[in-house]
N, C-alpha and C positions, 0 to 999 in steps of 0.2 A: 508411436507410429505417426507418420505424416497424416495430418488431417484431424488428429485428436485435439480437443481444445485444451488450452492452458490459459489461466487468467492473465490477461494482458489488458491493457486498456489505453485518452488525450487531453493540455492547458496552455495558454499564451498570455501576455499582459501589457498595459500602457502607462506612461508617467504623465500626467495630464490626462491619463486615461489608462485603462487596463483591458487587455484582450486575453481571452482564454480560448484555446482551440482544443476540444476534447474529442478523442476517438473512443467510441463507446463499445464496451463489452466484446472487445476483440480477444479471441482465445485461440491459442495455437500451440502445437507441440512440434518442435523441430525433429528432423530425422534422427533415428537412434544409431549411435556409433556401433559398428560391427567389429568384433574381434577379428584380427587378421594374422595369418602366419607369415606375413612378409618379413624378410630378413632385415636386421638392423642396417645393413649396408644399403639396401634398397630404399629404406625410409630416409636415410641421410642424403641419398642422391636426390630424392624427390624434394626434400626440404631445401637443398641447395638450389635446385631448379626453380622452386617457387620464389626464393629470395631474389634470384637474379631477375625474374620476371617482375617482381614488385619494384625493384630498383628502376626498371624501365617505365613502369606504370607511374611512379611518383613524379616523373618529369611532366606529366599531363594533369597533375592535381594542384590546385591552389588551396593550401590549407586554410580552413576556417573562413572561407570567402563570404558565406552568408552572415557570419558574425561580424566580419569587418564592415560589410555594407550597413548592417543595423547600427553598429557603433559609430560609424561616420555620420550618421543622422541623429545622434544623440540618444541612442538606445542604451539601456542598462538592464541588468538582471536577466539576460538572455540565457535560458536554460531549458531543461526537459527533465521529466521524472516519470516513473512508471510504478503503479500500484497494482493490486489484484484486479482492479476494475477499469483503470484509466491510464492512458499515456498522455501526458500534458506537455505542451510546448508553450513557453511563456516568455514575455519580455515587457519592459516598460519603455514607452516611447512618448515623445511630445505628441499632443493630440493632433497636430496638423500633419503628422506622418502616418495617419491611419491608412491612407491609400498605399503607401510603401509596404506596410504589413500585408495588406490584402493581395498586392501584386506578388510579393515574395512567397507567401504561403500558398496561394493558389497555384503558383508555378511549381512549388515543391510537391503539392498534391497531384499535379497533372503529369509531370514527367521527371521523376527523380532519377538520378544516375548514381549508382552505388560504387563510386570510384574508390572509396576507402574501406571497402568491405572487410578485407583480411586484417588490416591493422586495427580496425574497430572491433573485430571479433576477438582479437588478442586483448584489447582493453577490457572487454566484458569478462573474459576469462580471468584477468587479473582482479577485476572488481569482485567476482565471485570468490576468488581465493582469499582476498583481504577481508571481505564482509561476512563470508559464511564459513569457508573451510578452515581458515586460521583464526577465526574470531569466536570465542566461546559462546557469547550471547547469540550470534548469528547461527552457529552450528546447532545450539540447543533449540532455538526457535524453529529451524528447518525440520529437525527431528520431531518436535512437538506438533507442527502443522501437518506433517505427513502421517501422524498417528491419530490426531483428533478427527481428521477427515479420512474416511476409508474409501469413499466413492466419488465425492464431489471434486471437480477440478481445483477447488481451493487448496487441495492437498499438495499441489505442485508449487515449487518455489517460483516467485515472480521472475527471477533472473534465469530460471531453468536449471536443469541438471548439467553438470560439466560435459557429459557426453552429448547432450543436445547442442550445446554451444560449439563444441569441437567439430561436429559433423554437419553443422548448418551450412547451406550453400547459398550463393547469390540468387539462384533460381527460386529457392524456397522463400527467401525474403521478398523477392519481387512479387511472387504470387500472393504472399501475405499482404503486401502493400496494396495490391490491386483490390483485394477483397475488403480490407478494413479501412484503409486510408482514402475513403470516398466521402464526398460531401453529405450523403445521406446517412453516414455513420459518425458524423462529427458535430460538435457543439461549439460555437464561437461565442465567447463572453466579452463584451466591450463595456468598460467602465471608465468614466472620466468626462472631460469637458467636450462632449460631442453631442450631435443632434441625431435623433432616431432616424429621421428621413434620409439624412446624408449617409448614415451607416448602412441602411437598407439598400440604398442605391449602389454603394460600393460592393456589398455582398452579392447583389444580383449581377453586377458587372463582371466580377472576378470569379465567383464560385458557381453561379447558375449554369455557365456553359460546360462545366465539368460533368461528364456522364456519371449518373448514379450506377452503383453496382448492386447485384443481388444482396439483400440483407443477410448478415451473418446468421447462421443457424442458432436458434435458441438452445440454451442448455436444458436438457430434459432430466438429467440425473439428479435425483433427490437424495441427500445424505440420509441413510436409514437411522432410525432412532437408536441411540446407543443403549446397549443392554447390560452394561457393567463397566466398572472402572478399568481404564487402560493405563499401563505404566511402562515407561521406557527409561533406559539408563544410557547416558553418553559418557564414555571415558575420554578425558581431555586434559591437556597439560595446563590446568587453570584451577582456581579455587572453586569449591562447590557452589552451586546455585540451583534453583528449582523454578519450574513453571507449572502452574495449575490452571486448567481451562475447563469451561462448561459450555456446551452448546446452548445458544440462545435463539434470537429471532432476527427479523429483517429490519432495516431502517424504516421508520415511519409507523411501525407496529406500536400499539399502546404500551407494551412492555418495554420497548426501546427507551422511552422517556423515563420510565421507572428505574431501569438499570443504570441510566446516566446518573441518577441521584444516588443509587447504591454505590456506584463507583466513587463519587465524590465523598460520600460519608466514610467509606473504607480507607481511601488513600490520598485525598487531596490536602496536601499541606501538613503543617505541624499539629493541627488540631484534629487530624483524621484518626480514626480508630487504630489502624495498623501502625501508624507512626508512634502514637502515644503508648500503645501496649507493647509492640514488638521491638521498637527501636529505643524508646526512652525508658519505659518501666522494666521490661524484661531483658533488654539489651541482647536480643537474639539476632538482630539483623543489622547489616550495614546499609542495606537498601531494600525497600519493599514498595511495590506499586501495583495498581490494577488498571484495567482498561475495558470499556464496553465497546467491543469491535463489531458493529453491525454494518451491513451493506445491502446490496441488491438481493443477496442470498443469505440464508441464516448464518450468523456469525458466532463469535465466542466471547465470553467474559473471561478475561485472563488475569492471573495474579502471578507476579514474578518477585523473587526474593533472593538475596545473597546473605547467607549466614555470617555472623560475626564470630571469628575464631575465638574459642574452640567449640562454639555451638555447631550443631549438625543440621542438615536439611530435615532430618526426621523431627527434631525439636521444633523447627520453624514450621513445618507442615502441620504438626499437631496444634500449634498456637493459631495458625490461620483458620483451621477448621473450627476451633473454639469461637473465633470471632464471627464466622459465618453462621454458626448455630445461634449465637446471640441475635444476629440479624434476622434469622428465621423465626425466632420464638419470642422476642421482646420488641415492642414497638420502639422505633427510634424516637428520641426526644424532639419536640417541636423546635428547640434551639438548633439541634443538629440539622434537621430537615430544612429549616429556613436559611441557615448558613450555606448549606449545599446549593440551594436554589439561587442564592445571591452570587455564589462563586460561578455557577454555570452561566448566569446572565452576564456577569462581568466578562467572562472569557469569550462569550458569544459576541459581545459588543466590541471587545478588543480586536477580534478577528475581522471586523467590518470597518475598522478605522481607516485602513489604507485601501487604495485601488487594487493593489495586488491581492490583499487579503479578501476583498469582496469578490474578485473574479474567481479566486480559488474556491471559496465557499459556494458561489452560484454554480460554477462548473461541476464541482464534485457532486452536489446534490441533484443537479439536473440529470446527470448521467446515471446515478444510482437510483433515484427516486423521482424527485421533482424539485425545481428551484423554489417552489412555493412552500417547501418544508421549512424554509427560513422564516416565513411570515407568521407562523404560529408556534414556533419552537419554544420561545420563552413562556408563552401562556400554557403550553402543554406541560412544561416542567413545573410551573406554578400550581397546576391542578393536582399534582401527585400528592397522595396522602400517606400517613403512617401505615395504614392498612394495606395500601398498594405495595409498599416496600416489603411487608411481611409476606404477602401472597407471592410476589415475584421471587423472593429469596427461597421460599419453600418449593416453588415450581422448578427452579433451575439449579439451585445449589445442592443437588442430590449426589450421593456417592456413585450411583449407577450412570450418571451423566458426566462423570469427571474423567479427565485425562491428566496424568502427571508425568512430567519429563524432568529427570534429575541428572545434573552434571556431577560426576565424581572425578576426583583428581586421579590421573593415570599413574599407576605405579610401575616399577621396573620388574616386579616379580609376579 
């Protein structure tokens, strides 16, 4: 229903500098498509009428005009992305073009014109089809996410359900823009050969005059504690695979850093436990990995695997639980723990080597928690002990806290 929240969320960047524009915690659910008794002939007539109007409309649209302006001034990497928490607009520019960015983005924030609405809506529908509906990994993940979360808005797909997209109107999008694409709900990250005073002058000149909007409503729904294992099966024309997930905690929580280390020990590289046992020794899997997915709201620790024919998902699942039991009951070796800490530190530093990487890290953490998360992240990982891993594994990797999604190959009978 209109007004119900759905995870949505904002990034930008500079070459000689990086800029990140982040729109925080915007959540929205488009209108729900209603079934209609309209005859096929009437639908065809309306579609023909719409197409004729779009042909007239295209005469007044300059395709990709903002991209062309940016590129004519040396910009590259102009793009956008959306996650459960953030929508990001980013590009890399010469540092002396910072004012161009401020002018263009403040104009876009002040008075957007949705000229390409219907064609872009079709693009999003196609994106959903290729990434979710016709993609076995995407389809399985969507089913998993809507199963592990029963109440919290994180259960909704970031791209939305097909009926949401099909029934979305320009009026709904404009109201959404008014509420969320406001300066008081945005974070701008500037990295590069710039001076703070000059940046602040430009921000005040271009963004301060834009009226603030009432802040978005906070999400009050709390995901209830899971009371038993949940299992779902997806029939799909693809080879079997499995997702296993456990409810965990929020970013910045003490356990978040511990679970980062557990993730590395289980599945980072050829020395990881999952790879050595399930891929090399037992030859059960073609692929196996894990991820500690925390954010502003409690996240999930997820394990994904693809069996190696003729092995089954049941055999792979059993082997995964055996490894988790070892993690719960036997201290990891100091060699494993220290190697995982070094891998995390190396990855953290790699992400900060480029301006674009630094803007992304700063923006993401500022929206979800605080940019200061970066300042002590390495030290917090270094402080994790063998006993911490044991306690966290026992706390989270319980059968009652588990959700399992299995893809089985569709048969004709």
